[in-house]
N, C-alpha and C positions, 0 to 999 in steps of 0.2 A: 763490880763493875769494870774496877781498873783494870783485872785481865781483859775481858771482855771487850774495851776499850783498844789495849793494846793489840789484841788479836787480831781487831779489825783495820786497825791502821796498818799490822803487818800483810797483812790479806792484801789490802787495797795498794800497798807498794812492791810485794813480789809475788802476788798471784799462788795461786795452791800448790806451786813444786817448791816453795818454800821449807826448807829442812826445820828440827826443830834447834839442832846445833849449828846454823850458819852465826857467823859473827853478825852483830847488828847494825842494819842499815844507816847512810847517813843521817836520814831522819831521825831514827831512834833515838842516834846520839845527842839531837838537837830536842828531844820529847821529854820533857818533864811531867813528873806527878800531877796532877790538877789540887790534891790536898796541900800542896805547898802553901803554908801558910803567910810566910816572911818573906813578900818581895823585895825589901830593903838592902837583901845580898845584892839583887842585882842590878842597881844602882848605879850608874858609871859606869857599866862593866857590860851589860848584856840591853839590848832592844827584845821586848817580849812579843810575841803573837800570842793572843789568848783564843781559842774557838772554844763560842758554847755552842750547846745544843740540847734542847730536850729530851733526846733520848739517839742515842750512837747510828740507828738508822733513817736520821733524817738526811735525805738525797744532798742538800744543801752543806750537809756534817763530812759526808763522805766526798763530794767534790773536792771541799777546802782542801782536806786532808790527802786527796790525791794531786791538787795543785801543788802544794807544798813538797810533797813527795818527788815530783817531777825535776824541780832544782835545787837540789838542797846546799849544795856547794856555794851558788849566790848567798842561801840566808847565812851559812855558817859566815861567810866573808865580812857580813855585816854585822856580827854579833849576836844574831838572832838567837833565841832560843823560843819553844813552842810548848804551851800546853793547851790540854786538849779537856774540857768538860762536857761529859755528855750526861749527867745525871743531878738534874735540879735537886732530887729528892735530897742529896745529900747535905746541902744548902752549905756549904763550903766558903771560905773566906772570898775566894776568887766573883762568888757570885755577890756575898753582900757587899762587896766594895766596888761591882760595875754594874750591878744591876740588870744584867741580859733580861732580854725577854724572846725567847722561842731560838733561830738563830742570831748568833754575832758575833764578828769576829774583829777584833779589837789589836792594833798595832800600839805598842807602848814604848815610848822613848827611853833613852838612857840617862834622862832626867826624871824619869818617871810620869811624867804625863803622859794623856791618849793624844794621840796624833792621828789617829784614823780608829771610825767606828760605823761599822759596814751590816747592813743587813743582807748583803747577797756574799758568796766566793767571789776571793779576789784571786789573780795568779801571781806569783812569783813576779815576775815583770812589775805587775802593777806596783806591787807593796813595795820594792827595788826601787822605782822610779819614787816613790814618796818619799823614802828613807832619803835618799840622794839627794833629796832637796832640803832636808833639814839641817839646820848651821853646823852643828856638831857633827856631822855626817861630812861634810865638805870640808871643815877642819880635817877629821882624819884620812878625805884626799890628799889636801897638800900635804900632809905630814908625811905621807907615804911618797913624796915626788920628791 
C-alpha cells in the first residue's frame, strides 16, 4: 500500500509525464512513511501535518495532497514534515494515537500538541497562517530578524 500511496502522490504532483528516474519532488522530500512509530524524534525540530483517509481514492485525500504539493517551499520554511496514511486496515501507531474517522488533516506543533484537526482539506496558505500565529513560530520569526 505504501508504494500505491507514493505513486498516487507522484502522479498528482508531476502528472503522467514524470520519469521513473527523476529526482524527488519538493513534496516527496517532506513526505515520511506513515509507519513511523516514534514521533518523539520530531519534537522541537519539526511541525507535522498528518493526513488520514480510509482509502487513497478519497477525493478529499487527493485534494489535500495536491494542495500541499502546490507550495512545498512554504512548508519547508516552517519546518513541516508530512505523514499520509490512507490504510486504516494497517492499524498504525498514528491511527492509534489520533483516532481519525474518515478523512482528517492534523497539524502537530513542534511541542507535540495538536493545533488543528480538520475534516476537510486546507490549503498551504491557511495552514501557514495558523502556524504563524503559534508562539514558537513567532519567536522563530523574531530570531531571524
